[in-house]
Backbone as numpy.savetxt, mean C-alpha at the origin, in Angstrom:
# Nx Ny Nz CAx CAy CAz Cx Cy Cz
10.47 -14.00 14.18 10.93 -12.86 13.27 9.53 -12.63 12.71
8.27 -13.67 12.50 7.70 -13.28 11.51 7.12 -11.76 12.79
7.09 -11.93 13.69 6.06 -10.85 14.55 7.09 -9.98 14.26
8.66 -9.26 14.49 9.45 -8.54 13.98 8.98 -7.48 13.12
9.14 -8.04 11.87 8.49 -8.27 10.31 7.53 -6.89 10.61
6.25 -7.99 11.18 4.84 -7.64 11.18 4.97 -6.10 11.67
5.78 -5.56 13.35 6.05 -4.73 13.48 6.59 -3.72 13.13
7.84 -3.98 12.48 8.54 -3.04 10.94 7.32 -2.29 10.18
6.63 -3.47 9.15 5.66 -3.32 8.72 4.78 -2.08 9.27
4.06 -2.27 10.03 3.40 -1.64 10.41 4.06 -0.44 11.09
4.98 0.10 11.29 6.08 1.21 11.50 6.51 2.02 10.25
6.61 1.35 9.53 6.63 1.54 8.03 5.08 2.38 7.85
4.06 1.79 7.71 2.25 2.18 7.62 2.30 3.21 8.32
2.93 3.30 9.26 2.62 4.48 10.27 3.45 5.86 9.62
4.40 5.57 9.61 5.10 6.35 9.04 4.35 7.19 7.81
4.08 6.38 6.86 3.07 6.44 5.57 2.03 7.37 5.01
1.22 7.12 6.76 0.04 7.78 7.26 0.74 9.40 7.47
1.38 9.45 8.24 1.95 10.35 8.77 2.19 11.48 7.27
3.15 10.95 6.08 3.62 11.36 5.34 2.20 11.39 4.50
1.35 10.46 4.42 -0.10 11.12 3.57 -0.47 12.69 4.14
-1.06 13.05 5.59 -1.94 13.94 5.67 -0.57 15.14 5.54
0.92 15.02 6.13 1.86 16.53 5.93 2.47 16.29 4.81
2.29 15.51 3.79 2.88 15.93 2.24 2.46 17.57 1.76
3.34 18.46 1.24 2.73 19.39 0.81 1.91 18.94 -0.66
2.99 18.06 -1.15 2.18 18.03 -2.64 1.73 17.27 -3.28
0.44 16.97 -4.33 0.23 15.46 -4.32 0.49 14.47 -4.98
1.57 15.00 -5.70 2.45 13.90 -5.98 3.15 13.04 -4.98
3.47 13.45 -3.88 4.61 13.26 -2.52 3.12 12.78 -2.12
2.10 12.46 -2.00 1.27 12.12 -1.50 0.36 10.82 -2.01
0.77 10.90 -3.43 0.50 9.70 -4.06 1.44 8.63 -3.86
2.32 9.06 -4.04 3.80 8.01 -4.00 3.52 7.37 -2.07
3.28 8.33 -0.84 2.92 7.68 -0.08 1.85 7.15 0.30
0.89 7.24 -0.25 -0.28 6.26 -0.73 -0.04 4.76 -1.12
0.97 5.12 -1.99 1.50 3.52 -3.17 2.50 2.86 -2.00
3.39 3.98 -1.47 4.30 2.85 -0.65 3.66 2.46 0.64
2.26 2.97 1.17 1.38 2.88 2.19 0.51 1.34 2.25
0.63 1.05 0.72 -0.56 0.06 -0.18 0.85 -1.42 -0.12
1.62 -0.93 -0.49 2.83 -1.87 -0.73 2.94 -2.33 0.84
3.08 -1.68 1.59 2.91 -2.10 2.93 1.94 -3.26 3.08
0.74 -3.17 3.22 -0.07 -3.58 3.89 -0.48 -4.95 2.56
0.25 -5.12 1.64 0.28 -6.44 0.89 1.06 -7.10 1.82
2.00 -6.36 1.58 3.46 -7.12 2.25 3.09 -7.93 3.70
1.83 -6.90 4.59 1.16 -7.35 5.93 0.30 -8.43 5.83
-0.40 -7.80 4.61 -1.69 -9.13 4.48 -1.00 -10.50 4.02
0.25 -10.87 3.61 0.90 -11.90 3.22 1.98 -12.51 4.16
2.60 -11.28 5.41 2.86 -11.85 6.07 1.71 -12.25 7.77
0.44 -12.11 7.75 -0.47 -12.35 8.71 -1.10 -14.31 7.89
-1.16 -14.38 6.88 -0.91 -15.46 5.92 -0.32 -16.79 6.45
0.94 -16.28 6.36 2.07 -16.95 6.69 1.70 -17.53 8.31
1.08 -16.51 9.26 1.38 -16.72 10.74 0.56 -17.86 10.84
-0.45 -17.71 10.54 -2.15 -18.09 10.44 -1.92 -19.39 9.59
-1.12 -19.47 9.02 -1.39 -21.16 8.12 -2.08 -20.57 6.65
-3.51 -20.36 6.74 -3.72 -19.70 5.45 -3.38 -19.02 4.26
-2.19 -19.61 4.08 -1.75 -18.61 3.01 -2.10 -18.78 1.75
-3.25 -19.75 1.13 -3.38 -19.45 -0.27 -4.58 -18.70 -0.28
-5.48 -18.45 1.36 -6.54 -17.18 0.86 -5.70 -16.11 0.85
-4.37 -15.80 1.59 -3.98 -14.13 1.69 -3.33 -14.08 0.49
-3.04 -15.11 -0.20 -2.44 -14.66 -1.00 -3.37 -14.29 -2.45
-4.35 -14.36 -2.09 -5.45 -13.80 -3.17 -6.28 -12.49 -2.70
-6.07 -12.96 -2.05 -6.34 -11.39 -1.24 -5.49 -9.92 -1.61
-4.01 -10.57 -1.59 -2.88 -9.62 -1.76 -2.39 -9.03 -2.87
-3.11 -10.31 -3.76 -2.61 -9.81 -4.95 -3.63 -8.80 -5.61
-5.16 -9.44 -5.12 -6.09 -8.31 -5.65 -6.15 -7.23 -5.08
-5.40 -6.97 -3.50 -5.11 -5.88 -3.08 -4.20 -5.09 -4.35
-3.18 -5.40 -4.63 -2.07 -5.05 -4.95 -2.41 -4.46 -6.51
-3.29 -5.58 -6.75 -3.81 -5.06 -8.55 -4.88 -3.52 -8.38
-5.80 -3.20 -7.24 -6.30 -2.31 -6.85 -5.04 -0.48 -7.22
-4.59 -1.24 -5.83 -3.54 -0.41 -6.37 -2.77 0.07 -6.71
-2.29 -0.61 -7.62 -1.79 -0.43 -9.20 -2.56 0.58 -9.55
-4.11 0.01 -10.51 -4.82 0.54 -10.89 -5.07 2.32 -10.50
-5.07 1.96 -9.27 -5.33 3.24 -8.77 -4.50 4.43 -8.94
-3.04 4.41 -8.31 -2.26 4.66 -8.86 -1.82 5.65 -9.85
-1.96 4.53 -11.38 -1.80 5.03 -12.62 -3.37 5.74 -12.93
-4.60 5.48 -12.14 -5.28 6.36 -12.00 -5.02 7.94 -12.01
-4.30 7.92 -10.34 -4.22 9.15 -10.19 -3.16 10.15 -10.43
-2.02 9.14 -11.47 -1.16 9.78 -12.08 -1.87 10.18 -13.63
-2.44 9.85 -14.01 -2.93 10.42 -15.25 -4.23 11.73 -15.55
-4.77 11.43 -14.32 -5.61 12.53 -13.75 -5.15 14.14 -13.21
-3.78 13.72 -12.47 -2.69 15.01 -11.78 -2.56 14.83 -13.49
-1.35 14.31 -13.93 -0.64 14.46 -15.27 -1.90 15.27 -16.34
-2.92 14.80 -16.55 -3.87 16.10 -17.68 -4.80 17.30 -17.13
-4.48 17.28 -15.52 -5.55 18.23 -14.83 -6.73 17.88 -15.11
-7.01 16.91 -14.98 -8.67 16.73 -14.85 -8.70 15.52 -16.03
-10.00 15.20 -16.10 -10.38 13.95 -16.52 -10.65 14.06 -18.01
-10.28 13.62 -18.97 -10.38 13.53 -20.51 -11.44 13.21 -21.76
């Protein structure tokens, strides 16, 4: 079941990479990057569950999720105000 979940997450990541490249608006690209980041976090957690080193992978995935959140907020603020203030 874990292998199937990893396959689904890889497929979701591939679709999001295609969406990042083919999106017309910046907002669609930001949303696709955010979804891709979420897929990567879940993929890291599943790989940790398969490998048995869950404690290490939880820390890595939480840090990646925090960086993704800060990046999404930063991009949203940048494009909301048309540049840095």
